[in-house]
TORPA-4810 file (N, C-alpha, C, O; in nm, 3 decimals):
<nodes>
NODE_1_-0.869_-7.785_0.230_-0.984_-7.872_0.215_-0.970_-8.000_0.296_-1.055_-8.089_0.287_M
NODE_2_-0.867_-8.011_0.376_-0.849_-8.129_0.460_-0.912_-8.103_0.595_-0.900_-7.993_0.650_I
NODE_3_-0.977_-8.201_0.649_-1.044_-8.186_0.777_-0.957_-8.238_0.892_-1.005_-8.314_0.976_M
NODE_4_-0.831_-8.198_0.898_-0.744_-8.239_1.009_-0.787_-8.163_1.134_-0.817_-8.043_1.129_A
NODE_5_-0.789_-8.235_1.245_-0.830_-8.169_1.369_-0.734_-8.208_1.481_-0.651_-8.297_1.465_K
NODE_6_-0.748_-8.141_1.591_-0.662_-8.163_1.707_-0.651_-8.312_1.740_-0.753_-8.380_1.754_M
NODE_7_-0.530_-8.361_1.753_-0.507_-8.499_1.792_-0.498_-8.598_1.677_-0.466_-8.715_1.700_G
NODE_8_-0.526_-8.556_1.556_-0.522_-8.647_1.441_-0.379_-8.689_1.407_-0.282_-8.621_1.442_D
NODE_9_-0.370_-8.802_1.339_-0.245_-8.848_1.280_-0.259_-8.830_1.129_-0.343_-8.895_1.066_S
NODE_10_-0.176_-8.741_1.072_-0.191_-8.708_0.930_-0.061_-8.732_0.854_0.048_-8.726_0.911_V
NODE_11_-0.077_-8.759_0.725_0.036_-8.785_0.636_0.042_-8.674_0.532_-0.058_-8.645_0.465_L
NODE_12_0.159_-8.613_0.518_0.184_-8.519_0.409_0.276_-8.590_0.311_0.396_-8.605_0.336_D
NODE_13_0.218_-8.635_0.201_0.288_-8.717_0.103_0.354_-8.629_-0.002_0.295_-8.531_-0.047_L
NODE_14_0.475_-8.664_-0.041_0.557_-8.580_-0.130_0.573_-8.443_-0.065_0.547_-8.340_-0.127_C
NODE_15_0.616_-8.444_0.060_0.613_-8.325_0.146_0.715_-8.218_0.108_0.702_-8.104_0.152_C
NODE_16_0.815_-8.251_0.028_0.914_-8.152_-0.011_0.979_-8.088_0.111_1.024_-8.158_0.202_G
NODE_17_0.983_-7.957_0.111_1.049_-7.885_0.222_0.956_-7.862_0.341_0.994_-7.793_0.436_S
NODE_18_0.835_-7.919_0.338_0.751_-7.925_0.457_0.643_-7.820_0.473_0.583_-7.814_0.581_G
NODE_19_0.614_-7.739_0.373_0.516_-7.631_0.391_0.381_-7.681_0.445_0.330_-7.628_0.543_D
NODE_20_0.325_-7.783_0.380_0.195_-7.834_0.426_0.207_-7.904_0.561_0.116_-7.895_0.644_L
NODE_21_0.317_-7.973_0.584_0.335_-8.042_0.712_0.334_-7.944_0.829_0.279_-7.975_0.935_A
NODE_22_0.393_-7.827_0.810_0.394_-7.728_0.918_0.253_-7.676_0.946_0.215_-7.655_1.061_F
NODE_23_0.176_-7.655_0.840_0.037_-7.611_0.858_-0.044_-7.720_0.928_-0.121_-7.691_1.020_I
NODE_24_-0.026_-7.844_0.885_-0.097_-7.956_0.948_-0.060_-7.969_1.094_-0.145_-7.998_1.178_L
NODE_25_0.067_-7.948_1.125_0.115_-7.958_1.262_0.041_-7.862_1.355_0.007_-7.897_1.468_S
NODE_26_0.016_-7.741_1.305_-0.058_-7.642_1.384_-0.203_-7.687_1.406_-0.261_-7.661_1.511_E
NODE_27_-0.261_-7.755_1.305_-0.400_-7.801_1.317_-0.415_-7.917_1.415_-0.511_-7.921_1.493_K
NODE_28_-0.322_-8.013_1.412_-0.336_-8.131_1.496_-0.279_-8.109_1.636_-0.308_-8.186_1.727_V
NODE_29_-0.197_-8.006_1.653_-0.143_-7.971_1.783_-0.042_-8.072_1.835_-0.008_-8.169_1.767_G
NODE_30_0.005_-8.047_1.955_0.111_-8.130_2.012_0.063_-8.271_2.048_0.144_-8.361_2.068_S
NODE_31_-0.070_-8.291_2.056_-0.120_-8.426_2.085_-0.143_-8.505_1.956_-0.170_-8.625_1.961_I
NODE_32_-0.131_-8.438_1.841_-0.143_-8.506_1.712_-0.007_-8.544_1.659_0.095_-8.525_1.725_G
NODE_33_-0.006_-8.598_1.538_0.119_-8.640_1.476_0.112_-8.612_1.327_0.010_-8.640_1.262_K
NODE_34_0.220_-8.557_1.272_0.231_-8.533_1.128_0.350_-8.613_1.078_0.459_-8.607_1.135_V
NODE_35_0.329_-8.687_0.971_0.438_-8.760_0.907_0.457_-8.703_0.767_0.365_-8.706_0.686_T
NODE_36_0.575_-8.653_0.740_0.610_-8.602_0.608_0.693_-8.705_0.534_0.798_-8.746_0.583_G
NODE_37_0.645_-8.747_0.417_0.717_-8.847_0.337_0.756_-8.786_0.204_0.675_-8.722_0.137_V
NODE_38_0.881_-8.807_0.165_0.930_-8.762_0.035_1.041_-8.857_-0.008_1.111_-8.914_0.075_D
NODE_39_1.056_-8.873_-0.140_1.163_-8.960_-0.191_1.297_-8.887_-0.194_1.402_-8.951_-0.207_F
NODE_40_1.294_-8.753_-0.181_1.416_-8.672_-0.190_1.477_-8.648_-0.052_1.421_-8.576_0.031_S
NODE_41_1.591_-8.709_-0.029_1.663_-8.690_0.097_1.698_-8.543_0.117_1.695_-8.492_0.229_K
NODE_42_1.733_-8.473_0.007_1.770_-8.332_0.015_1.654_-8.245_0.063_1.672_-8.157_0.146_E
NODE_43_1.534_-8.272_0.010_1.416_-8.197_0.053_1.385_-8.223_0.200_1.349_-8.131_0.273_Q
NODE_44_1.400_-8.347_0.243_1.375_-8.381_0.383_1.475_-8.313_0.475_1.440_-8.274_0.587_L
NODE_45_1.599_-8.297_0.432_1.699_-8.225_0.512_1.660_-8.078_0.527_1.678_-8.020_0.634_L
NODE_46_1.608_-8.020_0.419_1.561_-7.881_0.425_1.444_-7.871_0.523_1.440_-7.781_0.606_I
NODE_47_1.349_-7.964_0.512_1.232_-7.964_0.602_1.275_-7.976_0.747_1.226_-7.904_0.834_A
NODE_48_1.366_-8.067_0.774_1.414_-8.088_0.910_1.486_-7.964_0.964_1.469_-7.928_1.080_S
NODE_49_1.566_-7.901_0.879_1.635_-7.777_0.920_1.535_-7.667_0.952_1.551_-7.593_1.049_S
NODE_50_1.432_-7.656_0.868_1.328_-7.555_0.893_1.257_-7.583_1.024_1.225_-7.492_1.100_R
NODE_51_1.231_-7.711_1.051_1.164_-7.751_1.175_1.245_-7.704_1.296_1.189_-7.654_1.393_Q
NODE_52_1.376_-7.721_1.290_1.462_-7.681_1.401_1.472_-7.529_1.412_1.473_-7.475_1.522_Q
NODE_53_1.479_-7.460_1.298_1.488_-7.313_1.299_1.360_-7.249_1.353_1.366_-7.154_1.431_L
NODE_54_1.246_-7.302_1.310_1.118_-7.244_1.352_1.088_-7.276_1.497_1.023_-7.197_1.566_L
NODE_55_1.133_-7.389_1.543_1.124_-7.437_1.681_0.998_-7.400_1.759_1.006_-7.357_1.874_S
NODE_56_0.882_-7.416_1.695_0.756_-7.401_1.768_0.722_-7.535_1.831_0.753_-7.640_1.776_R
NODE_57_0.659_-7.531_1.946_0.625_-7.655_2.017_0.547_-7.753_1.931_0.574_-7.874_1.932_D
NODE_58_0.449_-7.701_1.856_0.366_-7.793_1.777_0.446_-7.861_1.667_0.406_-7.968_1.619_C
NODE_59_0.558_-7.801_1.624_0.637_-7.863_1.516_0.717_-7.983_1.563_0.774_-8.055_1.481_Y
NODE_60_0.721_-8.007_1.693_0.790_-8.124_1.746_0.716_-8.253_1.711_0.772_-8.363_1.722_K
NODE_61_0.590_-8.240_1.668_0.509_-8.358_1.636_0.528_-8.406_1.492_0.456_-8.495_1.447_N
NODE_62_0.625_-8.348_1.418_0.648_-8.386_1.279_0.765_-8.482_1.269_0.872_-8.460_1.326_I
NODE_63_0.742_-8.591_1.196_0.848_-8.686_1.166_0.868_-8.690_1.015_0.771_-8.696_0.940_E
NODE_64_0.993_-8.686_0.971_1.027_-8.687_0.828_1.077_-8.826_0.790_1.165_-8.881_0.856_W
NODE_65_1.020_-8.882_0.683_1.057_-9.017_0.640_1.086_-9.017_0.490_1.007_-8.967_0.410_I
NODE_66_1.200_-9.073_0.454_1.231_-9.090_0.312_1.153_-9.211_0.263_1.166_-9.320_0.318_E
NODE_67_1.071_-9.192_0.160_0.987_-9.302_0.115_0.928_-9.277_-0.023_0.943_-9.170_-0.081_G
NODE_68_0.862_-9.378_-0.072_0.805_-9.381_-0.206_0.652_-9.377_-0.196_0.592_-9.458_-0.125_D
NODE_69_0.590_-9.285_-0.268_0.444_-9.270_-0.265_0.371_-9.393_-0.316_0.253_-9.411_-0.289_A
NODE_70_0.441_-9.479_-0.390_0.378_-9.599_-0.444_0.403_-9.722_-0.359_0.358_-9.832_-0.393_T
NODE_71_0.473_-9.706_-0.248_0.503_-9.818_-0.158_0.523_-9.763_-0.017_0.636_-9.759_0.033_D
NODE_72_0.416_-9.721_0.045_0.424_-9.653_0.175_0.453_-9.750_0.289_0.395_-9.859_0.294_L
NODE_73_0.542_-9.711_0.380_0.582_-9.800_0.489_0.492_-9.790_0.613_0.541_-9.776_0.725_P
NODE_74_0.360_-9.798_0.592_0.264_-9.783_0.702_0.161_-9.894_0.696_0.134_-9.951_0.590_F
NODE_75_0.103_-9.925_0.814_-0.004_-10.023_0.821_-0.129_-9.971_0.750_-0.143_-9.851_0.729_F
NODE_76_-0.217_-10.061_0.715_-0.347_-10.025_0.659_-0.424_-9.940_0.760_-0.408_-9.957_0.881_D
NODE_77_-0.508_-9.850_0.711_-0.600_-9.770_0.794_-0.527_-9.697_0.907_-0.573_-9.699_1.021_C
NODE_78_-0.417_-9.635_0.878_-0.330_-9.574_0.978_-0.358_-9.424_1.002_-0.349_-9.378_1.115_H
NODE_79_-0.391_-9.349_0.897_-0.399_-9.202_0.907_-0.542_-9.150_0.906_-0.632_-9.207_0.844_F
NODE_80_-0.559_-9.036_0.977_-0.687_-8.966_0.981_-0.708_-8.875_0.861_-0.821_-8.839_0.829_D
NODE_81_-0.599_-8.839_0.792_-0.606_-8.752_0.675_-0.473_-8.759_0.600_-0.369_-8.790_0.658_A
NODE_82_-0.479_-8.729_0.470_-0.358_-8.723_0.386_-0.364_-8.599_0.300_-0.468_-8.565_0.244_I
NODE_83_-0.250_-8.531_0.291_-0.236_-8.422_0.194_-0.123_-8.458_0.098_-0.029_-8.530_0.132_T
NODE_84_-0.134_-8.405_-0.023_-0.028_-8.417_-0.121_-0.030_-8.290_-0.204_-0.126_-8.265_-0.277_M
NODE_85_0.074_-8.209_-0.193_0.081_-8.083_-0.265_0.185_-8.088_-0.375_0.304_-8.102_-0.349_G
NODE_86_0.139_-8.076_-0.498_0.227_-8.069_-0.616_0.317_-8.192_-0.626_0.434_-8.182_-0.663_Y
NODE_87_0.260_-8.309_-0.592_0.339_-8.431_-0.595_0.288_-8.535_-0.692_0.367_-8.600_-0.761_G
NODE_88_0.157_-8.553_-0.699_0.101_-8.661_-0.781_0.140_-8.647_-0.928_0.163_-8.746_-0.996_L
NODE_89_0.147_-8.525_-0.975_0.184_-8.499_-1.115_0.322_-8.555_-1.147_0.349_-8.590_-1.262_R
NODE_90_0.409_-8.565_-1.046_0.546_-8.611_-1.067_0.567_-8.758_-1.034_0.677_-8.810_-1.051_N
NODE_91_0.462_-8.826_-0.986_0.472_-8.968_-0.956_0.448_-9.045_-1.086_0.352_-9.019_-1.158_V
NODE_92_0.535_-9.141_-1.114_0.523_-9.215_-1.239_0.397_-9.302_-1.239_0.322_-9.300_-1.336_I
NODE_93_0.374_-9.378_-1.133_0.257_-9.466_-1.126_0.150_-9.402_-1.037_0.140_-9.432_-0.917_D
NODE_94_0.072_-9.314_-1.097_-0.031_-9.239_-1.022_-0.137_-9.332_-0.963_-0.186_-9.309_-0.853_K
NODE_95_-0.171_-9.435_-1.036_-0.272_-9.531_-0.990_-0.224_-9.600_-0.861_-0.300_-9.611_-0.765_R
NODE_96_-0.100_-9.644_-0.858_-0.045_-9.712_-0.740_-0.037_-9.614_-0.622_-0.066_-9.653_-0.509_K
NODE_97_0.001_-9.490_-0.648_0.007_-9.388_-0.541_-0.132_-9.366_-0.482_-0.147_-9.355_-0.360_A
NODE_98_-0.234_-9.359_-0.566_-0.371_-9.339_-0.518_-0.417_-9.461_-0.438_-0.485_-9.446_-0.337_M
NODE_99_-0.381_-9.581_-0.483_-0.416_-9.703_-0.410_-0.348_-9.705_-0.273_-0.408_-9.750_-0.175_Q
NODE_100_-0.225_-9.658_-0.266_-0.153_-9.655_-0.139_-0.216_-9.552_-0.044_-0.227_-9.577_0.076_E
NODE_101_-0.258_-9.437_-0.097_-0.327_-9.339_-0.012_-0.454_-9.401_0.045_-0.482_-9.387_0.164_M
NODE_102_-0.530_-9.468_-0.040_-0.652_-9.534_0.006_-0.620_-9.636_0.115_-0.688_-9.641_0.218_F
NODE_103_-0.518_-9.717_0.093_-0.482_-9.824_0.186_-0.449_-9.772_0.325_-0.492_-9.830_0.425_R
NODE_104_-0.372_-9.663_0.334_-0.324_-9.617_0.465_-0.420_-9.522_0.535_-0.398_-9.485_0.650_V
NODE_105_-0.527_-9.481_0.467_-0.629_-9.395_0.531_-0.727_-9.479_0.611_-0.760_-9.592_0.575_L
NODE_106_-0.774_-9.421_0.721_-0.880_-9.485_0.799_-1.012_-9.473_0.724_-1.030_-9.379_0.646_K
NODE_107_-1.105_-9.566_0.745_-1.237_-9.555_0.682_-1.303_-9.420_0.715_-1.302_-9.376_0.830_P
NODE_108_-1.359_-9.356_0.614_-1.425_-9.228_0.632_-1.331_-9.108_0.627_-1.376_-8.994_0.626_G
NODE_109_-1.199_-9.132_0.626_-1.101_-9.023_0.624_-1.083_-8.969_0.482_-1.122_-9.032_0.384_A
NODE_110_-1.024_-8.850_0.473_-1.010_-8.781_0.345_-0.865_-8.763_0.304_-0.774_-8.749_0.386_K
NODE_111_-0.847_-8.763_0.172_-0.719_-8.727_0.111_-0.742_-8.602_0.028_-0.844_-8.589_-0.039_A
NODE_112_-0.647_-8.510_0.033_-0.655_-8.386_-0.043_-0.530_-8.374_-0.129_-0.418_-8.370_-0.077_S
NODE_113_-0.550_-8.369_-0.262_-0.438_-8.365_-0.356_-0.443_-8.233_-0.432_-0.529_-8.212_-0.518_V
NODE_114_-0.350_-8.143_-0.399_-0.342_-8.011_-0.461_-0.236_-8.013_-0.570_-0.127_-8.068_-0.550_L
NODE_115_-0.267_-7.955_-0.685_-0.168_-7.948_-0.792_-0.211_-7.844_-0.894_-0.318_-7.784_-0.883_D
NODE_116_-0.126_-7.825_-0.994_-0.166_-7.742_-1.107_-0.282_-7.812_-1.175_-0.289_-7.935_-1.177_F
NODE_117_-0.373_-7.735_-1.231_-0.490_-7.789_-1.297_-0.464_-7.801_-1.446_-0.415_-7.707_-1.509_N
NODE_118_-0.497_-7.917_-1.503_-0.492_-7.931_-1.647_-0.629_-7.889_-1.700_-0.724_-7.967_-1.697_K
NODE_119_-0.637_-7.766_-1.746_-0.766_-7.710_-1.786_-0.804_-7.749_-1.928_-0.718_-7.761_-2.016_S
NODE_120_-0.934_-7.768_-1.949_-0.988_-7.792_-2.083_-1.022_-7.661_-2.153_-1.056_-7.659_-2.271_N
NODE_121_-1.010_-7.550_-2.079_-1.043_-7.420_-2.135_-0.918_-7.360_-2.199_-0.819_-7.336_-2.129_Q
NODE_122_-0.920_-7.335_-2.330_-0.801_-7.285_-2.400_-0.742_-7.157_-2.338_-0.620_-7.144_-2.331_P
NODE_123_-0.827_-7.064_-2.294_-0.775_-6.939_-2.237_-0.698_-6.966_-2.108_-0.588_-6.913_-2.088_F
NODE_124_-0.755_-7.049_-2.020_-0.690_-7.080_-1.892_-0.558_-7.152_-1.917_-0.457_-7.121_-1.854_V
NODE_125_-0.559_-7.249_-2.009_-0.437_-7.325_-2.039_-0.328_-7.234_-2.096_-0.211_-7.245_-2.057_A
NODE_126_-0.365_-7.145_-2.188_-0.262_-7.056_-2.246_-0.214_-6.953_-2.144_-0.097_-6.916_-2.145_S
NODE_127_-0.304_-6.905_-2.056_-0.262_-6.811_-1.952_-0.167_-6.879_-1.855_-0.068_-6.820_-1.811_F
NODE_128_-0.197_-7.004_-1.821_-0.111_-7.081_-1.731_0.029_-7.096_-1.791_0.129_-7.076_-1.721_Q
NODE_129_0.036_-7.130_-1.920_0.166_-7.144_-1.985_0.239_-7.010_-1.992_0.361_-7.004_-1.974_E
NODE_130_0.165_-6.902_-2.017_0.226_-6.769_-2.020_0.285_-6.735_-1.882_0.396_-6.682_-1.873_W
NODE_131_0.211_-6.766_-1.776_0.260_-6.739_-1.639_0.389_-6.817_-1.611_0.483_-6.764_-1.552_M
NODE_132_0.393_-6.942_-1.654_0.513_-7.023_-1.631_0.632_-6.962_-1.706_0.741_-6.947_-1.651_I
NODE_133_0.610_-6.928_-1.834_0.718_-6.873_-1.917_0.764_-6.734_-1.873_0.883_-6.704_-1.878_D
NODE_134_0.670_-6.651_-1.830_0.700_-6.509_-1.806_0.711_-6.468_-1.660_0.757_-6.357_-1.630_N
NODE_135_0.669_-6.555_-1.569_0.678_-6.522_-1.427_0.757_-6.629_-1.351_0.859_-6.600_-1.290_V
NODE_136_0.707_-6.753_-1.355_0.764_-6.859_-1.272_0.910_-6.888_-1.306_0.997_-6.882_-1.219_V
NODE_137_0.938_-6.918_-1.434_1.075_-6.953_-1.473_1.170_-6.833_-1.457_1.281_-6.851_-1.408_V
NODE_138_1.130_-6.710_-1.498_1.222_-6.597_-1.476_1.253_-6.571_-1.328_1.366_-6.540_-1.293_P
NODE_139_1.152_-6.584_-1.240_1.177_-6.566_-1.097_1.270_-6.677_-1.047_1.364_-6.651_-0.972_V
NODE_140_1.242_-6.801_-1.089_1.328_-6.913_-1.050_1.471_-6.893_-1.100_1.566_-6.930_-1.032_A
NODE_141_1.485_-6.834_-1.219_1.618_-6.807_-1.275_1.699_-6.716_-1.183_1.820_-6.733_-1.168_S
NODE_142_1.630_-6.621_-1.122_1.697_-6.529_-1.030_1.756_-6.600_-0.909_1.847_-6.548_-0.844_G
NODE_143_1.705_-6.719_-0.879_1.756_-6.799_-0.768_1.842_-6.916_-0.816_1.881_-7.002_-0.738_Y
NODE_144_1.871_-6.916_-0.947_1.950_-7.025_-1.004_1.873_-7.155_-1.014_1.934_-7.263_-1.016_G
NODE_145_1.739_-7.148_-1.019_1.656_-7.268_-1.018_1.573_-7.287_-1.145_1.477_-7.364_-1.146_L
NODE_146_1.610_-7.218_-1.253_1.531_-7.225_-1.376_1.509_-7.369_-1.422_1.398_-7.405_-1.461_A
NODE_147_1.612_-7.450_-1.418_1.602_-7.590_-1.463_1.499_-7.669_-1.383_1.436_-7.761_-1.434_K
NODE_148_1.481_-7.631_-1.256_1.385_-7.700_-1.170_1.240_-7.671_-1.207_1.150_-7.743_-1.165_D
NODE_149_1.217_-7.565_-1.286_1.079_-7.525_-1.317_1.046_-7.528_-1.466_0.930_-7.512_-1.503_Y
NODE_150_1.146_-7.548_-1.551_1.120_-7.548_-1.695_1.033_-7.665_-1.741_0.970_-7.657_-1.846_E
NODE_151_1.029_-7.772_-1.663_0.950_-7.890_-1.699_0.800_-7.872_-1.673_0.720_-7.954_-1.717_Y
NODE_152_0.762_-7.765_-1.604_0.622_-7.751_-1.560_0.522_-7.760_-1.674_0.423_-7.833_-1.665_L
NODE_153_0.546_-7.686_-1.783_0.447_-7.685_-1.892_0.421_-7.826_-1.944_0.306_-7.865_-1.960_K
NODE_154_0.527_-7.901_-1.971_0.506_-8.035_-2.026_0.442_-8.128_-1.922_0.359_-8.211_-1.957_S
NODE_155_0.480_-8.114_-1.795_0.422_-8.203_-1.694_0.274_-8.174_-1.672_0.196_-8.266_-1.645_S
NODE_156_0.234_-8.048_-1.685_0.092_-8.014_-1.671_0.015_-8.067_-1.793_-0.095_-8.120_-1.778_I
NODE_157_0.072_-8.052_-1.913_0.007_-8.103_-2.034_-0.016_-8.254_-2.026_-0.116_-8.305_-2.075_R
NODE_158_0.079_-8.324_-1.963_0.070_-8.471_-1.953_-0.010_-8.518_-1.832_-0.035_-8.637_-1.817_E
NODE_159_-0.049_-8.424_-1.744_-0.120_-8.460_-1.621_-0.265_-8.495_-1.651_-0.312_-8.478_-1.763_F
NODE_160_-0.335_-8.545_-1.551_-0.474_-8.583_-1.564_-0.566_-8.462_-1.547_-0.533_-8.367_-1.476_L
NODE_161_-0.679_-8.465_-1.613_-0.780_-8.362_-1.593_-0.848_-8.388_-1.458_-0.830_-8.494_-1.398_T
NODE_162_-0.926_-8.291_-1.412_-1.000_-8.309_-1.287_-1.090_-8.430_-1.290_-1.097_-8.505_-1.193_G
NODE_163_-1.159_-8.450_-1.401_-1.249_-8.565_-1.417_-1.169_-8.696_-1.410_-1.212_-8.792_-1.347_K
NODE_164_-1.052_-8.698_-1.476_-0.967_-8.818_-1.473_-0.914_-8.846_-1.333_-0.901_-8.962_-1.293_E
NODE_165_-0.883_-8.741_-1.257_-0.837_-8.758_-1.119_-0.948_-8.817_-1.033_-0.924_-8.905_-0.951_L
NODE_166_-1.071_-8.767_-1.052_-1.185_-8.824_-0.978_-1.201_-8.972_-1.009_-1.220_-9.053_-0.918_E
NODE_167_-1.194_-9.007_-1.138_-1.208_-9.147_-1.179_-1.096_-9.233_-1.120_-1.121_-9.346_-1.077_E
NODE_168_-0.973_-9.181_-1.118_-0.860_-9.253_-1.062_-0.883_-9.284_-0.914_-0.857_-9.395_-0.868_L
NODE_169_-0.933_-9.186_-0.839_-0.960_-9.205_-0.696_-1.070_-9.309_-0.675_-1.058_-9.396_-0.588_A
NODE_170_-1.176_-9.301_-0.753_-1.285_-9.396_-0.739_-1.240_-9.538_-0.774_-1.280_-9.634_-0.709_L
NODE_171_-1.157_-9.551_-0.878_-1.103_-9.682_-0.916_-1.014_-9.740_-0.806_-1.005_-9.862_-0.790_E
NODE_172_-0.947_-9.652_-0.729_-0.860_-9.697_-0.620_-0.941_-9.742_-0.499_-0.886_-9.803_-0.407_A
NODE_173_-1.072_-9.714_-0.499_-1.157_-9.759_-0.391_-1.223_-9.650_-0.309_-1.308_-9.678_-0.225_G
NODE_174_-1.185_-9.523_-0.332_-1.246_-9.414_-0.255_-1.397_-9.411_-0.281_-1.442_-9.436_-0.393_F
NODE_175_-1.474_-9.380_-0.177_-1.620_-9.379_-0.191_-1.669_-9.255_-0.263_-1.767_-9.261_-0.337_S
NODE_176_-1.600_-9.142_-0.244_-1.634_-9.019_-0.316_-1.505_-8.951_-0.359_-1.401_-8.966_-0.295_T
NODE_177_-1.514_-8.876_-0.467_-1.400_-8.799_-0.515_-1.453_-8.676_-0.588_-1.538_-8.687_-0.677_A
NODE_178_-1.402_-8.561_-0.550_-1.448_-8.436_-0.613_-1.326_-8.348_-0.639_-1.245_-8.324_-0.550_R
NODE_179_-1.314_-8.300_-0.761_-1.204_-8.211_-0.800_-1.256_-8.068_-0.807_-1.355_-8.040_-0.875_H
NODE_180_-1.189_-7.979_-0.735_-1.228_-7.838_-0.731_-1.123_-7.756_-0.805_-1.004_-7.765_-0.776_Y
NODE_181_-1.168_-7.676_-0.901_-1.077_-7.582_-0.966_-1.065_-7.459_-0.877_-1.166_-7.407_-0.829_E
NODE_182_-0.943_-7.414_-0.854_-0.919_-7.296_-0.772_-0.824_-7.202_-0.847_-0.763_-7.241_-0.947_I
NODE_183_-0.812_-7.081_-0.800_-0.727_-6.979_-0.862_-0.762_-6.961_-1.010_-0.674_-6.959_-1.096_S
NODE_184_-0.891_-6.948_-1.037_-0.935_-6.925_-1.175_-0.910_-7.042_-1.267_-0.903_-7.025_-1.389_G
NODE_185_-0.895_-7.161_-1.210_-0.871_-7.280_-1.291_-0.725_-7.312_-1.310_-0.692_-7.411_-1.376_G
NODE_186_-0.635_-7.231_-1.254_-0.491_-7.257_-1.268_-0.447_-7.372_-1.178_-0.352_-7.444_-1.211_L
NODE_187_-0.515_-7.389_-1.066_-0.484_-7.495_-0.971_-0.608_-7.583_-0.954_-0.719_-7.545_-0.991_M
NODE_188_-0.585_-7.700_-0.897_-0.696_-7.790_-0.870_-0.671_-7.866_-0.741_-0.557_-7.891_-0.704_G
NODE_189_-0.780_-7.903_-0.674_-0.769_-7.978_-0.550_-0.867_-8.095_-0.556_-0.989_-8.076_-0.562_N
NODE_190_-0.812_-8.217_-0.554_-0.894_-8.336_-0.549_-0.915_-8.372_-0.401_-0.819_-8.385_-0.326_L
NODE_191_-1.040_-8.388_-0.361_-1.073_-8.433_-0.226_-1.145_-8.566_-0.240_-1.250_-8.576_-0.303_V
NODE_192_-1.085_-8.670_-0.179_-1.142_-8.805_-0.190_-1.162_-8.862_-0.050_-1.078_-8.845_0.038_A
NODE_193_-1.275_-8.929_-0.030_-1.310_-8.989_0.098_-1.301_-9.140_0.088_-1.354_-9.201_-0.005_T
NODE_194_-1.233_-9.200_0.186_-1.220_-9.348_0.186_-1.353_-9.411_0.226_-1.363_-9.534_0.232_R
</nodes>
């Protein structure tokens, strides 16, 4: 849902191991720039290693920066677009993170925040919890990562609803904010325009 185009300068916030940054890099091409920011040095090392292993020309335009989503090290109105995948739910001060996204975006630019959806529909919420208990955590266990995923149910329960995410973006100054439920309501994508 991000409108990144050739030559844009885009930010992938809470970039983790770089999945979205690599996709963005292909969209903006070698004349564009992708900046991946994460607070985890370990995740950034994985992203950087993947960048070297994949060694596509367009991936040379990615820079990895250790940083905090609530205190971004960039000038105002710097980026043409921002993505954040599965990160806002884990940021302690969501309001400050949204304000920082607004601050570093150029006027008219968009931010896209993808995450698990906190559904108001009992069936969707219980199916989501069943999937975490019976698919996600058992698969993660096979890789020795069960502890990394056991927190999901509680973090989703404590997360904001789509309506609350829209309100948060508007309070931060965005001119429009729309939350889209995807994957049958299991996931959600907030798209906000500065």
